N, C-alpha and C positions, 0 to 999 in steps of 0.2 A: 580040859583046856588045851591040850596039845593040838587037837583038830582045829580049834578056833585060831590058835596062833599060826598054824600052817595056812589057814585061809587068809589071815591078816597079812602074812608075808607075801603070798601070791597076789593079793589084792593091791598091796602097796607097790610091789614090783610092776604089776600091770599098769597101774595108774602113772607111775614114773615114766614108763616107756610110752604109753599112749598119749599122755598129756604133756610131759616134758617139764622143764625147769619152771619154777614159779607156780602160780595157780594152785597154791596149797589147799584152799577151800574146795576147789573143784576136784582135786586129787583125793582129798579126804572123803568127799561124798561118793566118788567112784569106788574107792576101797570099801567104804561102809556098805554100799549096795551089794558089792560082791560077797562080803562076809555074811550079810543078812540072807542073801539068796542061797549060799552054800549051807548055812546053818538050817534054814527052812527045809532044804532038800534032804538033809540028813536027820531031821527031827530034833535039832538042838535048839533049845530055847535060850535066847540071849537078850540082854538089855543094852540100852544105849551107852551106859557107862562102861560096860565090859568091852563093847566094840571100840570105844575111844581108847581105852587102855591098850587093847590088842594092837590097834593101829600105831599108837605111839611106841609101843615096844618093838613092833616090826620095823618101824622107821629107824629106831636106834640100832636094832640088830643088823640092819642093812648098811649102817654107817652113814645114813642120810642126815644125821644130826650134826655131822662134822662140816665145818665151813669148807666149801669147795674153793680152792685157790686156783687162780689162773696161772698159766705158765710164767707170765711176767712177775707175778707176786712171789712165786716159788723161787725163781732165779734171783730176784732182788734180795730175798731173805737169806739166801745162801751166800751172798757176796760179803 
């Protein structure tokens, strides 16, 4: 599973960079395609549920599940 998680991290990072903020479904699909391609290239059989869990875990590991605060929100909370 370590390889799959590495593919998920790379796929999620790439989707975030290439697609940007928002567009969650589009980014999920891009990451999913990357994971499927990498697994196929390395002879790893994977199902849809495993891919979804790997993407969710990568998203959390990268801290993308945390609410992104704007500078204004951060300053006003500190006051």
